[in-house]
GUKE-365067 format. One record per residue (C-alpha): residue in three letters; residue number from 0; x, y, z. Coordinates in steps of 0.001 Angstrom, whole numbers, plus 500000, padded with zeros to 6 digits. Example, Ala and Ser with C-alpha at 12.3 -4.5 7.8 and 13.67 -1.06 7.14 Angstrom:
% GUKE-365067
<residuo ALA, num 0, px 512300, py 495500, pz 507800>
<residuo SER, num 1, px 513670, py 498940, pz 507140>
END
This chain:
% GUKE-365067
<residuo MET, num 0, px 826065, py 870965, pz 795626>
<residuo GLN, num 1, px 823953, py 874075, pz 794966>
<residuo LYS, num 2, px 825126, py 877360, pz 796205>
<residuo ARG, num 3, px 822442, py 879265, pz 798270>
<residuo VAL, num 4, px 822460, py 882795, pz 799370>
<residuo ILE, num 5, px 820115, py 884766, pz 801635>
<residuo TYR, num 6, px 818514, py 887794, pz 800113>
<residuo SER, num 7, px 817925, py 890940, pz 802172>
<residuo ILE, num 8, px 815644, py 893841, pz 801333>
<residuo GLY, num 9, px 817576, py 896399, pz 803446>
<residuo ASN, num 10, px 815537, py 899398, pz 804363>
<residuo LYS, num 11, px 811867, py 898717, pz 805389>
<residuo ARG, num 12, px 809228, py 900565, pz 803548>
<residuo ILE, num 13, px 806150, py 899556, pz 801758>
<residuo MET, num 14, px 806938, py 898105, pz 798349>
<residuo ARG, num 15, px 804862, py 896245, pz 795678>
<residuo VAL, num 16, px 806220, py 892755, pz 795021>
<residuo ALA, num 17, px 805235, py 890310, pz 792194>
<residuo ILE, num 18, px 805771, py 886621, pz 792271>
<residuo PRO, num 19, px 804862, py 884359, pz 789412>
<residuo CYS, num 20, px 802955, py 881395, pz 790596>
<residuo ILE, num 21, px 801553, py 877984, pz 789264>
<residuo ASP, num 22, px 797922, py 878738, pz 790027>
<residuo ASP, num 23, px 795529, py 881350, pz 791544>
<residuo ARG, num 24, px 795691, py 880130, pz 795232>
<residuo GLY, num 25, px 797588, py 883298, pz 796309>
<residuo LEU, num 26, px 799922, py 882709, pz 799313>
<residuo ASP, num 27, px 799210, py 879015, pz 799238>
<residuo SER, num 28, px 800431, py 878724, pz 795614>
<residuo TYR, num 29, px 803967, py 877730, pz 794690>
<residuo VAL, num 30, px 806499, py 879975, pz 792803>
<residuo SER, num 31, px 806429, py 879126, pz 789157>
<residuo GLN, num 32, px 809740, py 877588, pz 788007>
<residuo HIS, num 33, px 809741, py 879697, pz 784941>
<residuo PHE, num 34, px 808618, py 883395, pz 784915>
<residuo GLY, num 35, px 807624, py 883545, pz 781258>
<residuo ARG, num 36, px 805263, py 880503, pz 781531>
<residuo ALA, num 37, px 803274, py 881686, pz 784616>
<residuo ARG, num 38, px 799699, py 882717, pz 783967>
<residuo TYR, num 39, px 799060, py 884014, pz 787532>
<residuo PHE, num 40, px 801111, py 886488, pz 789724>
<residuo VAL, num 41, px 800715, py 887283, pz 793358>
<residuo ILE, num 42, px 801007, py 891065, pz 793842>
<residuo ALA, num 43, px 801720, py 891934, pz 797392>
<residuo ASP, num 44, px 802352, py 895272, pz 799222>
<residuo VAL, num 45, px 804813, py 894572, pz 801919>
<residuo ASP, num 46, px 806939, py 896298, pz 804520>
<residuo ASN, num 47, px 807398, py 894561, pz 807983>
<residuo GLY, num 48, px 804528, py 892330, pz 806924>
<residuo VAL, num 49, px 802243, py 891667, pz 804151>
<residuo LYS, num 50, px 799679, py 894560, pz 803911>
<residuo ASP, num 51, px 797690, py 893535, pz 800791>
<residuo VAL, num 52, px 797659, py 890545, pz 798555>
<residuo LYS, num 53, px 795890, py 889865, pz 795275>
<residuo VAL, num 54, px 796237, py 887403, pz 792494>
<residuo VAL, num 55, px 796192, py 888667, pz 788865>
<residuo ARG, num 56, px 795911, py 886653, pz 785751>
<residuo LEU, num 57, px 797927, py 887822, pz 782799>
<residuo PRO, num 58, px 795509, py 889489, pz 780431>
<residuo PHE, num 59, px 797018, py 887741, pz 777374>
<residuo GLU, num 60, px 797681, py 884083, pz 776548>
<residuo ASP, num 61, px 800690, py 884666, pz 774318>
<residuo HIS, num 62, px 803220, py 887348, pz 774858>
<residuo MET, num 63, px 805872, py 889258, pz 773009>
<residuo PRO, num 64, px 809172, py 890339, pz 774570>
<residuo GLY, num 65, px 808479, py 892896, pz 777201>
<residuo ASP, num 66, px 804784, py 892380, pz 777571>
<residuo ILE, num 67, px 804921, py 890836, pz 781063>
<residuo PRO, num 68, px 807349, py 893399, pz 782435>
<residuo ARG, num 69, px 805301, py 896217, pz 781101>
<residuo PHE, num 70, px 802134, py 894664, pz 782518>
<residuo LEU, num 71, px 803758, py 894332, pz 785992>
<residuo GLN, num 72, px 805085, py 897870, pz 785770>
<residuo SER, num 73, px 801623, py 899147, pz 785059>
<residuo LEU, num 74, px 800542, py 897623, pz 788362>
<residuo GLY, num 75, px 803271, py 899533, pz 790242>
<residuo VAL, num 76, px 805504, py 896537, pz 790823>
<residuo GLU, num 77, px 808888, py 897464, pz 792317>
<residuo VAL, num 78, px 810319, py 894098, pz 792903>
<residuo VAL, num 79, px 809869, py 890677, pz 791105>
<residuo ILE, num 80, px 810681, py 887506, pz 793078>
<residuo THR, num 81, px 810973, py 884492, pz 790806>
<residuo TYR, num 82, px 812868, py 881194, pz 790335>
<residuo GLY, num 83, px 814162, py 881534, pz 786799>
<residuo LEU, num 84, px 813685, py 883981, pz 783800>
<residuo GLY, num 85, px 815455, py 884879, pz 780589>
<residuo MET, num 86, px 818092, py 887573, pz 780176>
<residuo ARG, num 87, px 815677, py 889636, pz 778079>
<residuo ALA, num 88, px 813127, py 889862, pz 780791>
<residuo MET, num 89, px 815850, py 890803, pz 783298>
<residuo GLY, num 90, px 816941, py 893549, pz 780879>
<residuo PHE, num 91, px 813447, py 894884, pz 780601>
<residuo PHE, num 92, px 813035, py 894967, pz 784339>
<residuo GLU, num 93, px 816382, py 896684, pz 784829>
<residuo SER, num 94, px 815506, py 899419, pz 782304>
<residuo MET, num 95, px 812250, py 899989, pz 784179>
<residuo GLY, num 96, px 813942, py 900241, pz 787558>
<residuo ILE, num 97, px 812265, py 897129, pz 788820>
<residuo ARG, num 98, px 814491, py 894852, pz 790917>
<residuo VAL, num 99, px 814634, py 891109, pz 790170>
<residuo VAL, num 100, px 815250, py 888437, pz 792898>
<residuo SER, num 101, px 815901, py 885186, pz 791126>
<residuo GLY, num 102, px 816276, py 881664, pz 792553>
<residuo ALA, num 103, px 813267, py 881776, pz 794940>
<residuo MET, num 104, px 811407, py 878612, pz 795315>
<residuo GLY, num 105, px 808612, py 877130, pz 797408>
<residuo LYS, num 106, px 805257, py 878370, pz 798655>
<residuo VAL, num 107, px 804589, py 881939, pz 797847>
<residuo GLY, num 108, px 803615, py 882847, pz 801441>
<residuo ASP, num 109, px 806929, py 881401, pz 802624>
<residuo VAL, num 110, px 808808, py 883248, pz 800002>
<residuo LEU, num 111, px 807246, py 886599, pz 800979>
<residuo ASP, num 112, px 807841, py 885883, pz 804606>
<residuo GLY, num 113, px 811510, py 885199, pz 803984>
<residuo PHE, num 114, px 811785, py 888381, pz 801834>
<residuo ILE, num 115, px 810162, py 890517, pz 804630>
<residuo LYS, num 116, px 812331, py 888979, pz 807273>
<residuo ASN, num 117, px 815652, py 889270, pz 805366>
<residuo SER, num 118, px 816034, py 885515, pz 805357>
<residuo LEU, num 119, px 814952, py 884618, pz 801871>
<residuo VAL, num 120, px 817192, py 881606, pz 800704>
<residuo LEU, num 121, px 817875, py 881560, pz 797005>
<residuo ASP, num 122, px 819168, py 878938, pz 794654>
<residuo LYS, num 123, px 821846, py 880853, pz 792868>
<residuo ASP, num 124, px 822534, py 877893, pz 790577>
<residuo TRP, num 125, px 819066, py 878189, pz 788808>
<residuo ARG, num 126, px 820844, py 879370, pz 785532>
<residuo SER, num 127, px 822731, py 876112, pz 785309>
<residuo LYS, num 128, px 819570, py 874102, pz 784997>
<residuo GLU, num 129, px 819077, py 872800, pz 781473>
<residuo GLU, num 130, px 815776, py 874620, pz 780968>
<residuo PHE, num 131, px 817488, py 878007, pz 781313>
<residuo SER, num 132, px 820744, py 877386, pz 779425>
<residuo GLY, num 133, px 820846, py 879752, pz 776562>
<residuo HIS, num 134, px 817320, py 880963, pz 777271>
<residuo HIS, num 135, px 816346, py 884497, pz 776241>
<residuo CYS, num 136, px 812550, py 884645, pz 776673>
<residuo ASP, num 137, px 810549, py 886911, pz 778960>
END
């Protein structure tokens, strides 16, 4: 049985959030299961609601360690909400002061809504999935 936790954002202020998604449908897209394989990201400014949403495509096809975290940092991202990602990517985000919320799944709009309402349910067992065991990409 998977352990699930609810993530809370705490204080309410406008923050920029990035979510890797499977396509460019914005809030109607689904969270990509693997951060480093996503080609699109929903970038949303949120507080008590969603203030602004845009979809950005990565400006590169292949990436080196740190490229995606640096790109998101250049967009002013403060929080990354994802399902799974490698330890290197987590380390880059941590060094940049960007919070990572992992284990999020489902439709991007629903994930953002749960994040805003302090009711986001996360799959904390995502690391145990075969795809992520021993994985170190970003």
